[in-house]
Structure formats: structure tokens, C-alpha cells
C-alpha positions, 0 to 999 in steps of 0.5 A: 950549786947551793951550799944549802943543799943537804949532803950525805954519806949514803943515799939509797933509792927504794925501801923494798927489801934490798934497801932496807937490808942496806941500810940495816948493814950500813948502821952495823959498820957504823955508817949512820949518814944516810937516807932511804929515798922511797916512792911509796908511802910504805916500805915494802918495794915489790910486796907493797906494789903487788896486793892482787888476790892470792899474792904471795911469795914462791919461796918458803917463808923461812928462807924468804926472809933475812938470815939475821932477822928470822920470823918464828909467826909466819901463818903459812909454809909460803906466806902472803904478801902483807905478811911479807910487807909487815916483816919488813916493816918491822925490820925497818922499826926494830933496826932503827931504820924509821929515821933514815926513811924518806916516803913518798919521795920520788927520785926522778935523776941522779947525776955524778958531779965530777967537780964535787966527787958527789952525786946530785939527786933530783927529786919529783918535788924539785929538791936536791941532795948530794952524796958521797956514794949513791945505792939503787934498790930499784932492783929488776921487778918494779916497772909494770910492763903492758904491750902494744895492742892494735886498737887497745886505746878504744877499749871501753872497759876497765883495764889494769896491770896486776902490779897496780891492782885495783881494789876499788873495781868489783869483779863479781859478776864480770866477764874478764880477760886475763892476759899472761899466764905466768907467775902473777896470773897463776896466783890470782886467776884461781881466786878471781875465777871464784867472782867473775861471771866468765874469765878468758885467759890468753896464754901465750906459752904454757909453763911447767908448774909443780905442787907448793904444798903449802899448809898453815904453820901449826901452833907448836911449830911456832913455839919450837921456832919462837923457843928453839931458834936453831930449829927455824935455822935447821929447816931454812938450811934444809930449804935452801940446799934442796933448792940448791940440789934439784934446781942446779943440775937441771940449769947446767944440763948436767943431770939428764935423770934428774931433768926426766924427774923434774918433767915427771913431777910436773906431767903427773901433777898436771895430769892428776889435776886436768883430766881433759886432754885437749885443756891438758895439752895446751897447759903442756910446755913445749920448750925444755924444762928450766928455760922459764921459771919453774912455777909452783901452785896448788889451785892453778890447774884446777880453776881451768876446769871450771866452766867458766874460765877459758883458755884461749891459746890463739894469739891476740890480733887487737882489741876494740871498744868490746873486748879482745880479739884473736887469732882463731877469728873470735871476739871475746867481748869483756867488762875489764882486762887485766895484763899480767904480761910481768915487767920490763926487766930489760930496762931495769933500773930505768925507773930513775934517770943515772948519769954517769962521767960525762952525762953518760945514761945507764941505759946508754951504757947498757944499749946492748944489754945491762951488764955490771961487775959482779952485778953491783957496779958500772964503769963510768959510774964512780960511787954507784952501786946497785942491788938485785942488778944485772945477772943476780937474779936466780932460777930457784931459791931465794933472791935474799940470800943473793941481795945480802951477799951484795949488800955485804960487798957494797958495804966495804966498798963504801967503807972504803971510800969513806975511810981512806977518803976517796974522791971516786971508786970505779970499777976498771972498764978493762975488768969489767969486760972481762968479767962480762964475757966470761959471765955470758960464756958461762950462761951459754952453757945454761938452759936459759939459752934455749929457745923459749922466750923469757924475762931473763934475756933481752930482744937480742937473746943476751941472758941479762938477768941471771946468775949462772952458778950456784948460790953457794958459788956467788957466795965465794964470789962475793966474800970481798972486794979486790980493790985492785978491780977499781980504779980509785981517785984521791 
């Protein structure tokens, strides 16, 4: 290894919500020798990537923001993607992260060097960095998933994934097929339905949808948020506690009456928006509420009553040069195919090849399903921490709440590593095994193991993504590291 290779105390991969939060809290702790590597030319992570029409957060803006950086100027209760990305850019500026950022810098591989007690980070441009500790802010939703269909490559029209929206392609007057009908499709379908000549939406399974009740904030409300910060904190607390109270009993199957209320809310909204019984039946889920994420929208159902929109529930059998073929025997010629097929969540953090002790890759360590101690570290990968890792996703409420807890925990670990001049800190293998068994035992009692397909679990049915308790429980769970759980080498 060349003596000229730059060495840092911390390297953070990703300048999305998680990576920026990590940088802010490192500076707050007095750890300033760090760099944030971001493959995109701007910060924002998923809010830089997802720019499809209608893209916005399904968590209220007052809650989908850092607890330490409230924003009184949100335009709507649920703000669009460009405002969210601008918010994170502003946080990067105000909290002094610009000098730590390396944008348009992609990481190919990171490997633990036992003889050095350092991570070697290999960039796509051939450059190498060394670091005492490594933090992955890649999260769970960054690798677009496009299923394989017979004849897919023969399609002569235009195609793209919703997370890589082609804004140069004009949809006006086109015949379009949308494959998928969940969280992203729910947001962009109402927008493109107004432009296209014909829209065929291929649905694998219906979703539970409730009304969003979005609206613009009034100027006097923004004035109050700006001049009486406690008011916005109170609204934030109410939104948070409402999410905890409403969803947690459904998750744990502990409240039949609340479950019935949820189902009635969804049913009433569906009947209010869709009068045609046949169409309504197609949009009615056939699985237990909560097994998949409950979606929110004010205009999703309304899109399907348009004359130029067809909901196709017959499975796709293949594609040809002209379009999409379904099991019902109908060939539907189209000019463009938009894949709203989500992300490869079972291969989380796979955008970079991480190699730990003895060259073991993270994906091989996770061959039976991703798992991490408290969602932030995996045995055999010393001084390596991840944010929004396995079993930290939610069925409700704000993931930023979870990430802030993880960041505080990881900063404590890094501070221990640096201040005590440790060579390595690695979660004990038996501790991790016991933790994972406990997690799966708790998850087995949740609605997520019900008989529906969801991105929360892998092909074997193991729930690898979600946290099985309330977010308040996670806050207590992550209050501080117990260093007896770690193997530490001087």
C-alpha cells in the first residue's frame, strides 16, 4: 500500500438522508476527519434518484425531517421530492458538510485489511482510500429491481424504471404500460394518465389505500412554525404518536377492533372513489391488512375511472417487439413500458462489494438472509457500520426517527474506537446469533409473515427488512452501546 494513500478516521458511503445525518453527528462529537462519498452529482439519495411525476413522501413533512433541523417552510403537509432534496442540501450547507463531500464519486469495493487495521475503499476512478472506520449509508431502497420477462429484450419501444425516470421522453399521446401498482406507481399514475393516449396498469396484487388529505400550508401556519418553533414540534409529536398508536396494534395482531376500523377506512374510501363493482373488486386486496405497507393517496383510485386507463390483473406471460402479453391471451401494443417494480431489497447494501475478515463478502455472510446486530453491524466486518440496515424498516412512521437512533449508536462506537485507540471493534458472533434468533421470533408474531408477497421478506419467507416493535421501543433499544457485546482488539 502506497504511503501516499489518503487515510481518514471515517469514510461514509452515500450522501442521502442517512449519510448526511452521520456527518452532522460526527462533527457534533468533534470527529472531523471524515469524507462522504456520493456517486450522484448532488446530495439527497433516494430523493435525488426518484424524480418521477408526483414523487413525494408518504410521511408528513413535519416528521420526515431531522429532529434537530425543523423546516418551517414546507409547502404542503406531504411535500414533493424536490423540496425534500432541497432540505437535505440546505442541511449539508448549514451543518458544515460541504467540505466533507465528494460528489460524483462511486465506490466499487471496500475490503478490511487485517494487517493494517483499516478499511481499503476502492473508487470507480481507480483511487484508493484508507479509513479507520467505514459507514454505509446505502440503505435498503437504492438498487432498482426489474423482473425478467420472456422476450423482454425484443421490445422495440422505450422503457425505464420509475426510479430512473427519463424526463427527456415525452409521454404525451403515447400508449404506455406500467408494470407494478404499489408505492411509486400510486404516485405517478394519476399524473401520466392525464397525458397518455392509453395506459395499461399491470397489477400483481391490490393494495390497502387510505386518503392522504394533503393540502398546502397556509402562510399564517408557516409564520407560526417559523416564529413559535414549539408549535411545529407539537404538530410533529402528534403526527408521530398517532402513527405509533394506530399502527402498532395492527402490526402485533393485538387489536381486532382497530384492525376492523383500518379495513373499514380503506373499504369506505375505495367505495367512495370507485363506483364500478368489477373495477372495485380488482382493487380490493385479498390478504391481511398490514402484510404490505398501507399506502396513502388522494388521487390514485380516481385515475382508474378514466376512459384511457385499463387495470390488468392477468399475469404477464411475456413481451414482444410491440408490447406486453398477458395470461388472458390479450396482446397490448405500447410505445413505452415503465417498470414500477420497486427495489432489490433482499440484496441491500449490494451496490458496493464489502469484504470483511478473510475476504468474506457481506452478501455471502447474508446468504440465508440479511441480518445485523441492532441493524447496524455484522460479525466479521470490524469497524464497519450500516444505517437503515436489516430489520430497521417500518410499516409506519418516519425512517428518519430510526436512523437518528442508529447514528447516535454508531457515533458512540466510533468514538470508542478512536478515543481508546482500538485496532478493531467487532460484534461478537454469539451475541449476533442470539439477537437474530430473538428478532425472527418476534417477527413471527407480526402480520408481516402472513401469506402475501412483500419486499419485507426474502424468497424463503424470512423477514429481513422490518423492525418488529414500536419505534419507541427502538429508541430505548438503541440508547447506548453495551461494549460487552463486542470483541475489541488493541
